[in-house]
C-alpha positions as CSV (number, residue, x, y, z in Angstrom):
1,X,34.2,29.8,-63.4
2,X,34.2,26.4,-63.3
3,X,31.6,24.4,-61.4
4,X,31.9,21.5,-59.6
5,X,30.6,19.6,-62.3
6,X,32.5,20.8,-65.5
7,X,35.6,20.2,-63.2
8,X,34.9,16.4,-62.5
9,X,33.5,15.7,-66.5
10,X,37.3,17.4,-67.5
11,X,39.2,15.4,-65.2
12,X,37.1,11.9,-66.4
13,X,36.7,12.6,-70.0
14,X,37.7,8.9,-70.3
15,X,34.5,7.5,-68.4
16,X,31.5,9.8,-68.9
17,X,30.1,9.3,-72.1
18,X,29.5,13.0,-74.0
19,X,25.6,12.2,-74.9
20,X,25.2,11.9,-70.7
21,X,26.8,15.0,-70.1
22,X,24.8,16.6,-72.7
23,X,21.8,15.1,-70.8
24,X,22.8,16.4,-67.4
25,X,23.2,20.2,-69.0
26,X,19.9,19.9,-70.9
27,X,18.2,19.3,-67.4
28,X,20.2,21.6,-65.5
29,X,21.2,19.2,-63.0
30,X,24.4,19.5,-63.0
31,X,24.7,20.1,-58.9
32,X,22.2,16.9,-58.4
33,X,24.6,14.8,-60.5
34,X,28.0,16.2,-59.3
35,X,28.9,14.4,-56.1
36,X,27.8,11.1,-57.9
37,X,29.0,11.8,-61.1
38,X,32.6,9.6,-60.6
39,X,30.8,6.6,-58.9
40,X,28.6,6.2,-61.7
41,X,30.5,6.5,-64.6
42,X,33.2,4.4,-62.6
43,X,30.8,1.7,-61.9
44,X,29.5,1.8,-65.7
45,X,32.9,1.7,-66.9
46,X,33.7,-1.2,-65.3
47,X,30.4,-3.4,-64.6
48,X,28.7,-2.9,-68.4
49,X,29.5,-5.6,-70.9
50,X,32.5,-5.6,-72.5
51,X,31.0,-4.9,-76.2
52,X,28.0,-2.7,-75.0
53,X,27.6,-0.1,-77.6
54,X,28.4,4.0,-76.6
55,X,24.2,4.4,-76.5
56,X,23.9,1.7,-73.8
57,X,26.5,2.7,-71.8
58,X,25.1,6.3,-71.9
59,X,21.8,5.1,-70.8
60,X,23.4,3.0,-68.4
61,X,24.7,6.5,-66.6
62,X,21.7,8.1,-67.1
63,X,19.6,5.2,-65.3
64,X,22.3,4.4,-62.3
65,X,23.0,8.5,-62.1
66,X,18.8,9.7,-61.5
67,X,17.2,6.3,-60.5
68,X,19.7,5.0,-58.1
69,X,22.6,7.0,-56.6
70,X,20.2,10.3,-56.8
71,X,17.9,8.8,-54.8
72,X,20.0,6.5,-52.8
73,X,21.6,9.8,-51.7
74,X,18.2,12.4,-50.9
75,X,17.7,12.6,-47.7
76,X,15.8,15.6,-47.1
77,X,12.6,16.0,-45.5
78,X,11.0,16.6,-48.5
79,X,11.7,13.1,-49.6
80,X,8.0,11.8,-49.6
81,X,7.0,14.2,-52.5
82,X,10.1,13.4,-54.5
83,X,9.5,9.6,-53.9
84,X,6.4,10.0,-55.5
85,X,6.7,12.2,-58.9
86,X,9.5,9.2,-59.5
87,X,6.8,6.8,-58.7
88,X,4.3,8.7,-60.8
89,X,6.7,8.9,-63.9
90,X,6.7,4.9,-63.5
91,X,3.2,4.7,-64.6
92,X,3.7,7.0,-68.0
93,X,2.1,9.9,-66.6
94,X,3.2,13.3,-67.4
95,X,5.5,14.6,-64.6
96,X,3.8,15.7,-61.3
97,X,6.3,18.9,-61.2
98,X,8.7,20.6,-63.1
99,X,11.6,19.9,-60.8
100,X,14.7,19.2,-63.0
101,X,15.5,16.1,-61.7
102,X,11.8,14.4,-62.2
103,X,12.0,15.8,-66.1
104,X,15.0,14.0,-66.2
105,X,13.7,10.7,-65.0
106,X,10.7,11.3,-67.1
107,X,13.1,11.8,-69.9
108,X,14.9,8.8,-69.7
109,X,12.2,6.6,-69.1
110,X,11.0,8.1,-72.2
111,X,14.2,6.9,-74.0
112,X,13.8,3.2,-72.5
113,X,10.1,3.3,-73.7
114,X,11.2,4.4,-77.1
115,X,13.4,1.1,-77.6
116,X,10.3,-0.7,-77.8
117,X,10.5,-3.7,-75.4
118,X,8.7,-5.2,-72.5
119,X,9.3,-2.9,-69.2
120,X,7.4,-4.6,-66.5
121,X,10.4,-6.1,-64.8
122,X,12.3,-2.8,-64.8
123,X,9.2,-1.0,-63.8
124,X,8.4,-3.1,-61.2
125,X,11.7,-3.2,-59.5
126,X,12.3,0.3,-59.3
127,X,8.9,0.8,-57.8
128,X,9.8,-1.6,-55.1
129,X,13.2,0.6,-54.7
130,X,11.0,3.4,-54.0
131,X,9.0,1.5,-51.3
132,X,12.7,0.6,-49.5
133,X,14.1,4.1,-49.6
134,X,10.9,5.2,-48.0
135,X,11.4,2.9,-45.2
136,X,15.2,3.5,-44.9
137,X,14.4,7.1,-44.5
138,X,11.6,7.2,-41.9
139,X,13.9,4.7,-40.2
140,X,16.3,7.6,-39.8
141,X,14.0,10.2,-38.8
142,X,13.0,7.8,-35.8
143,X,9.6,7.7,-37.6
144,X,10.0,3.5,-37.7
145,X,12.0,1.0,-36.7
146,X,13.9,-2.0,-38.4
147,X,15.0,-5.4,-37.6
148,X,18.2,-7.2,-38.7
149,X,16.3,-9.9,-40.8
150,X,14.3,-6.8,-42.2
151,X,17.1,-4.7,-43.4
152,X,18.4,-7.6,-45.6
153,X,15.3,-7.6,-47.4
154,X,15.5,-3.8,-47.7
155,X,19.2,-3.9,-48.7
156,X,18.3,-7.1,-51.2
157,X,16.6,-3.9,-53.2
158,X,18.2,-0.8,-52.7
159,X,21.6,-2.3,-53.4
160,X,20.7,-1.7,-57.1
161,X,21.7,-5.4,-58.5
162,X,18.2,-6.1,-59.6
163,X,17.5,-3.0,-61.1
164,X,21.0,-3.1,-62.9
165,X,20.3,-6.7,-64.2
166,X,16.8,-5.6,-65.3
167,X,18.0,-2.4,-67.0
168,X,20.9,-5.2,-69.1
169,X,17.9,-6.9,-70.1
170,X,16.2,-4.7,-71.8
171,X,18.8,-2.6,-73.7
172,X,20.4,-5.4,-74.7
173,X,17.0,-7.2,-75.8
174,X,17.6,-10.1,-73.3
175,X,13.7,-11.9,-74.7
176,X,13.8,-14.5,-71.7
177,X,10.9,-17.0,-72.2
178,X,8.5,-17.7,-68.9
179,X,10.9,-21.1,-68.1
180,X,14.1,-18.9,-68.0
181,X,12.8,-16.4,-65.7
182,X,11.8,-19.0,-63.2
183,X,15.0,-20.6,-63.5
184,X,16.1,-21.2,-59.8
185,X,19.7,-21.2,-61.1
186,X,19.2,-17.4,-62.6
187,X,16.6,-16.1,-59.6
188,X,19.9,-17.9,-57.1
189,X,22.5,-16.0,-59.0
190,X,20.6,-12.6,-58.8
191,X,19.7,-13.1,-55.1
192,X,23.3,-14.0,-54.5
193,X,25.3,-11.4,-56.7
194,X,22.8,-8.7,-54.6
195,X,23.6,-10.1,-51.1
196,X,27.5,-10.1,-51.8
197,X,26.9,-6.7,-53.1
198,X,25.0,-5.3,-50.2
199,X,27.0,-7.0,-47.4
200,X,30.3,-5.8,-48.7
201,X,28.8,-2.3,-48.8
202,X,27.5,-2.4,-45.3
203,X,31.5,-2.7,-44.3
204,X,32.6,0.0,-47.0
205,X,30.4,2.1,-46.3
206,X,30.0,1.7,-42.9
207,X,31.7,5.1,-41.7
208,X,29.3,7.4,-44.2
209,X,26.1,5.7,-42.5
210,X,27.3,6.5,-39.6
211,X,27.8,9.7,-40.2
212,X,24.4,10.4,-42.1
213,X,22.4,8.3,-39.4
214,X,21.7,5.6,-41.7
215,X,20.9,2.1,-40.8
216,X,23.9,-0.2,-41.3
217,X,23.3,-4.2,-40.9
218,X,27.1,-4.4,-39.1
219,X,24.9,-1.9,-36.3
220,X,22.1,-3.8,-36.4
221,X,23.6,-7.0,-36.2
222,X,25.8,-6.0,-33.0
223,X,22.8,-4.4,-31.2
224,X,20.4,-8.0,-31.7
225,X,22.9,-10.3,-30.8
226,X,24.7,-8.3,-28.1
227,X,28.2,-8.8,-29.5
228,X,30.9,-5.8,-30.0
229,X,31.0,-4.1,-32.9
230,X,33.9,-5.6,-34.2
231,X,32.4,-9.2,-34.1
232,X,29.3,-8.2,-35.8
233,X,31.6,-6.7,-39.0
234,X,33.5,-10.3,-39.1
235,X,30.3,-12.1,-39.1
236,X,29.2,-10.0,-42.1
237,X,32.3,-10.4,-43.9
238,X,32.5,-14.0,-43.3
239,X,28.5,-14.0,-44.9
240,X,29.7,-11.5,-47.5
241,X,33.0,-14.4,-48.5
242,X,30.0,-17.4,-48.1
243,X,27.2,-15.3,-50.7
244,X,30.3,-15.3,-53.1
245,X,30.9,-19.1,-53.1
246,X,27.2,-19.6,-53.4
247,X,27.2,-17.3,-56.5
248,X,30.3,-18.7,-58.3
249,X,28.5,-22.4,-57.8
250,X,25.0,-20.8,-59.1
251,X,26.4,-19.1,-62.2
252,X,28.7,-22.2,-63.3
253,X,25.2,-23.3,-63.5
254,X,23.7,-20.8,-65.7
255,X,27.4,-20.9,-67.7
256,X,27.0,-24.4,-68.2
257,X,26.8,-26.4,-71.6
258,X,23.3,-27.9,-70.9
259,X,22.2,-24.0,-70.2
260,X,20.5,-22.0,-73.0
261,X,22.2,-18.7,-74.9
262,X,20.2,-16.4,-73.0
263,X,20.9,-18.0,-69.8
264,X,24.5,-18.2,-70.4
265,X,24.7,-14.2,-71.4
266,X,22.4,-13.2,-67.9
267,X,25.6,-15.1,-66.0
268,X,28.4,-13.6,-67.9
269,X,26.7,-9.9,-67.0
270,X,25.8,-11.0,-63.4
271,X,29.8,-12.4,-63.3
272,X,31.0,-9.3,-65.0
273,X,29.3,-6.8,-62.3
274,X,30.5,-9.0,-59.1
275,X,33.9,-9.5,-60.3
276,X,34.8,-5.7,-60.9
277,X,33.0,-4.8,-57.6
278,X,36.2,-4.4,-55.9
279,X,37.9,-2.5,-58.3
280,X,34.8,-0.1,-58.6
281,X,34.5,0.7,-54.8
282,X,38.2,0.8,-54.8
283,X,38.5,3.7,-57.3
284,X,35.9,6.0,-55.4
285,X,37.7,6.2,-51.8
286,X,35.4,9.2,-50.8
287,X,32.1,6.6,-50.9
288,X,33.7,3.4,-49.8
289,X,36.3,3.1,-47.1
290,X,37.8,-0.1,-46.9
291,X,36.5,-1.4,-43.2
292,X,40.3,-2.8,-42.4
293,X,40.0,-1.0,-38.7
294,X,36.8,-2.7,-37.8
295,X,38.0,-6.3,-39.5
296,X,41.8,-5.8,-38.2
297,X,40.3,-4.7,-34.7
298,X,38.3,-8.2,-34.3
299,X,41.4,-10.6,-36.1
300,X,43.5,-8.8,-32.9
301,X,40.9,-9.5,-30.3
302,X,40.2,-13.0,-31.4
303,X,44.2,-13.9,-31.7
304,X,44.7,-12.5,-28.1
């Protein structure tokens, strides 16, 4: 009998790299990957650089699957133990458990280390991601509270733009100098890309977040400002549009003639990621629901 994972791979063979499929099967994580396989491979298909090699695309699928979406969706009560095991893997120690997902994560890190390039920034943002997931899961259980401003800081990390950026710096060997790393145009571009993404995602994921009891910026803004839900959604959407405008301006500086070759490359990567956000969401209607009702409701009330 064909499993859910096998059926997803069969139906989407155009976007699921064979080596990624073999890796999933080798570690026996088909059940863990099945719910996110289409989402992962769709994002990688649209947001990787056009000239990316099959090996790079495969590593991107592995990374996005086990280091992001699997953790992003993990809300079971044993999350502290799982997150601690992933945290331990980041140090290079032997896996703390024989849990298949933990072993697969350790294998991904082994493959990335084998490339032989600096990984400090990649590892640092992955540790930060686990910290923010701990906070989010605590809030969901009523063990902590979070303000709109604090959750914005959380979403800057849990949207995975910084992680995606650092992954491609690693696999493509973008050797940025300290001066390039500290470029205001680069820092601004990455932050604005992340901001554009998480504001859009909290609109598109509103229904799913409500179902799962997960914090959402629309609700936090509504509660803090004492405004209707539709008005809060409209404000979030306006912030999203403003972030996109700022991102476009910032990346123009990165892509300008006075910029370095490496910074221009960074600008191209970020623009491809942001430019394909809409199509990637629209191809994942089960995960991302267009917030038309929220925003239309606000427009109708404004008009009346």
